[in-house]
C-alpha positions as CSV (number, residue, x, y, z in Angstrom):
1,X,18.7,-77.4,-9.6
2,X,20.1,-78.9,-12.8
3,X,23.7,-79.9,-12.8
4,X,26.0,-80.6,-15.8
5,X,27.0,-84.1,-14.7
6,X,26.3,-87.6,-15.7
7,X,25.0,-88.4,-12.3
8,X,22.0,-87.2,-10.3
9,X,23.7,-85.3,-7.5
10,X,20.5,-84.4,-5.8
11,X,19.5,-88.1,-5.6
12,X,22.9,-89.2,-4.4
13,X,22.9,-86.6,-1.6
14,X,19.3,-87.5,-0.6
15,X,20.2,-91.2,-0.4
16,X,23.1,-90.3,1.9
17,X,20.9,-88.3,4.3
18,X,22.3,-84.9,3.4
19,X,20.3,-81.6,3.5
20,X,17.9,-82.1,6.3
21,X,16.1,-78.9,7.1
22,X,16.9,-77.2,10.5
23,X,14.3,-74.5,10.3
24,X,14.0,-71.2,12.1
25,X,14.3,-71.1,15.9
26,X,12.6,-68.8,18.4
27,X,15.0,-65.8,18.1
28,X,16.2,-65.2,14.5
29,X,18.5,-62.3,13.5
30,X,19.2,-60.9,10.1
31,X,22.8,-60.4,9.0
32,X,23.2,-58.2,5.9
33,X,26.6,-59.2,4.5
34,X,28.7,-56.6,2.6
35,X,26.1,-54.8,0.6
36,X,28.5,-51.9,0.3
37,X,28.9,-49.6,-2.7
38,X,32.1,-51.3,-3.9
39,X,30.1,-54.6,-4.3
40,X,26.8,-53.2,-5.5
41,X,28.2,-50.8,-8.2
42,X,28.8,-52.8,-11.4
43,X,31.3,-50.2,-12.5
44,X,33.8,-51.1,-9.8
45,X,36.4,-53.9,-9.9
46,X,34.6,-55.8,-7.1
47,X,31.0,-54.9,-8.1
48,X,28.2,-56.5,-10.0
49,X,24.5,-56.0,-10.7
50,X,22.8,-57.2,-7.5
51,X,19.6,-55.3,-7.8
52,X,17.4,-58.3,-7.1
53,X,19.5,-59.1,-4.0
54,X,19.0,-55.5,-2.7
55,X,15.3,-55.7,-3.3
56,X,14.9,-58.9,-1.4
57,X,17.2,-57.7,1.4
58,X,15.0,-54.6,1.8
59,X,12.0,-56.8,2.2
60,X,13.8,-58.8,4.9
61,X,14.9,-55.7,6.7
62,X,11.4,-54.3,6.7
63,X,10.0,-57.5,8.2
64,X,12.8,-57.9,10.9
65,X,12.3,-54.2,11.8
66,X,8.5,-54.6,12.0
67,X,9.0,-57.6,14.4
68,X,11.7,-55.9,16.3
69,X,14.2,-58.7,15.7
70,X,18.0,-58.2,15.7
71,X,19.6,-56.8,12.6
72,X,23.2,-56.4,11.8
73,X,25.3,-55.3,8.8
74,X,28.9,-56.0,7.8
75,X,31.4,-54.1,5.7
76,X,35.0,-54.8,4.7
77,X,37.6,-52.0,5.0
78,X,41.3,-51.7,5.3
79,X,43.8,-49.2,6.7
80,X,46.0,-47.2,4.3
81,X,48.9,-49.5,5.0
82,X,46.8,-52.7,4.2
83,X,48.6,-54.2,7.2
84,X,45.3,-55.5,8.4
85,X,44.5,-57.2,5.1
86,X,47.2,-59.9,5.4
87,X,47.5,-62.3,2.5
88,X,43.9,-61.7,1.4
89,X,44.9,-58.5,-0.5
90,X,47.7,-60.4,-2.2
91,X,45.3,-63.0,-3.4
92,X,42.6,-60.5,-4.4
93,X,44.4,-57.2,-5.3
94,X,41.0,-55.6,-6.1
95,X,40.4,-55.5,-2.3
96,X,42.6,-52.4,-2.3
97,X,39.5,-50.5,-3.3
98,X,38.1,-51.0,0.2
99,X,39.8,-48.2,2.1
100,X,38.5,-47.2,5.6
101,X,36.6,-43.9,5.5
102,X,35.7,-44.0,1.8
103,X,32.3,-44.1,0.1
104,X,33.2,-47.5,-1.3
105,X,32.9,-49.3,2.0
106,X,29.6,-47.6,3.1
107,X,26.4,-49.6,3.0
108,X,24.4,-49.1,-0.2
109,X,21.7,-46.4,0.4
110,X,19.0,-48.8,-0.7
111,X,19.5,-50.9,2.4
112,X,21.2,-48.4,4.7
113,X,21.1,-49.1,8.5
114,X,18.7,-47.2,10.7
115,X,19.5,-45.9,14.2
116,X,20.6,-48.6,16.5
117,X,21.6,-51.1,13.8
118,X,25.3,-52.0,14.0
119,X,27.7,-52.2,11.1
120,X,30.3,-54.7,12.0
121,X,33.7,-54.2,10.4
122,X,35.4,-57.3,9.2
123,X,38.7,-58.0,7.3
124,X,38.1,-61.4,5.9
125,X,35.3,-63.5,4.4
126,X,33.5,-64.7,7.5
127,X,31.5,-62.2,9.6
128,X,32.6,-64.1,12.7
129,X,36.4,-64.1,12.1
130,X,38.1,-61.4,14.1
131,X,34.8,-59.6,15.0
132,X,32.5,-59.3,18.0
133,X,29.5,-60.7,16.1
134,X,29.3,-63.7,18.4
135,X,29.1,-61.4,21.4
136,X,26.2,-59.5,19.8
137,X,24.3,-62.7,19.0
138,X,24.8,-64.0,22.5
139,X,23.6,-60.7,24.1
140,X,20.4,-60.8,22.0
141,X,19.9,-64.5,22.7
142,X,19.9,-65.3,18.9
143,X,19.4,-68.9,17.9
144,X,19.0,-68.5,14.2
145,X,21.0,-66.4,11.7
146,X,19.3,-65.4,8.4
147,X,21.9,-64.2,5.8
148,X,21.5,-61.8,3.0
149,X,24.1,-60.1,0.8
150,X,27.2,-61.0,-1.2
151,X,28.9,-63.0,-2.4
152,X,27.4,-66.4,-2.3
153,X,30.7,-68.2,-3.0
154,X,32.7,-66.0,-0.7
155,X,31.5,-64.2,2.4
156,X,28.0,-65.8,2.5
157,X,29.5,-69.3,2.4
158,X,32.2,-68.5,4.9
159,X,29.8,-66.9,7.3
160,X,27.4,-69.8,6.9
161,X,30.0,-72.4,7.8
162,X,31.1,-70.4,10.8
163,X,27.5,-69.8,11.9
164,X,26.9,-73.6,11.9
165,X,30.1,-74.1,13.8
166,X,29.1,-71.6,16.4
167,X,25.8,-73.5,17.0
168,X,23.3,-71.4,15.1
169,X,20.5,-72.5,12.8
170,X,21.5,-70.9,9.6
171,X,19.1,-69.8,6.9
172,X,20.1,-68.5,3.4
173,X,17.3,-67.1,1.2
174,X,18.6,-67.9,-2.3
175,X,17.0,-64.8,-3.8
176,X,18.6,-62.5,-1.2
177,X,22.2,-63.5,-1.9
178,X,24.2,-63.1,-5.1
179,X,27.5,-63.6,-6.8
180,X,29.4,-62.3,-9.8
181,X,28.6,-65.4,-11.8
182,X,25.7,-67.9,-11.8
183,X,27.9,-71.0,-11.6
184,X,29.5,-70.3,-8.3
185,X,26.2,-68.9,-6.9
186,X,24.3,-72.1,-7.7
187,X,27.1,-74.5,-6.7
188,X,27.6,-72.9,-3.3
189,X,23.9,-72.7,-2.6
190,X,23.7,-76.4,-3.3
191,X,26.6,-77.1,-0.9
192,X,25.2,-74.8,1.8
193,X,21.9,-76.6,1.6
194,X,23.5,-80.0,1.7
195,X,25.8,-79.4,4.7
196,X,25.6,-76.1,6.5
197,X,22.2,-74.4,6.5
198,X,18.7,-74.2,4.9
199,X,18.5,-72.6,1.4
200,X,15.0,-71.2,1.2
201,X,13.3,-68.1,-0.4
202,X,12.7,-64.7,1.1
203,X,9.0,-65.4,0.9
204,X,9.3,-68.4,3.1
205,X,11.2,-66.4,5.8
206,X,8.6,-63.7,5.7
207,X,5.8,-66.2,5.9
208,X,7.4,-67.8,9.0
209,X,7.7,-64.4,10.7
210,X,4.1,-63.6,9.9
211,X,2.9,-66.9,11.2
212,X,4.5,-66.2,14.6
213,X,2.9,-62.8,15.2
C-alpha cells in the first residue's frame, strides 16, 4: 500500500517483526459481518455501495457451503426503547435506523443465509461482545475465523481484535470487506495485517480450501 507520509511505514514495521502470517488452520469458519440492508443500500444514512464486497462474500459462501464448513452471519438491531443500544446510539444517532423486526436489519438477499446458517444478533461493533459466537465456534471446533462484510474500520476491525484475543487465527480478505471511505478502509487493513490477522484476497482463501480437498 502507498501511504501519505515521509517515512516508509511498511519497511519500519517489517524491521520490527510485525505482520507475520498466521495462515489458515484445520477448521476455518466464515463470519459474514453486518451485510444487512441498512448497510448495503447507499440510500440509507448508514449505507454505501458495497457491491464488490457482496460479490466476493458470495464466492466465499459458495466455497464454505461446498466444503461443509461452518458459516455464520451477524446483524445489528435494537429494541424500540433503544435501551439495549447504550451510549453507542448517542455517539452514532444513525443507528436508530436499526430497529428489531424491520427490513433494514435483514441480511441482504444477495448473500442471504440458507437453512441451518445462524444469524447472530449483536448490539455493538464486535461480533463477540455480548453474543454466543464463542460458544458456536467452540462447538464446531473452529480454529480459524475468516471475516467478510462491513465496515472495515468498525465491526470488522473490532471483531478481528476480539477473534485474536479469543485465540483464533484470523483471516480478512481485503476484497470481501468494505467501508464508507477508502482512507479508513486501507488504514485499518494495514493495522489488522500488522497486528491482529492476515489480510489476504478472496482468491487465496478459495485456493487454500481447494488445495485441501
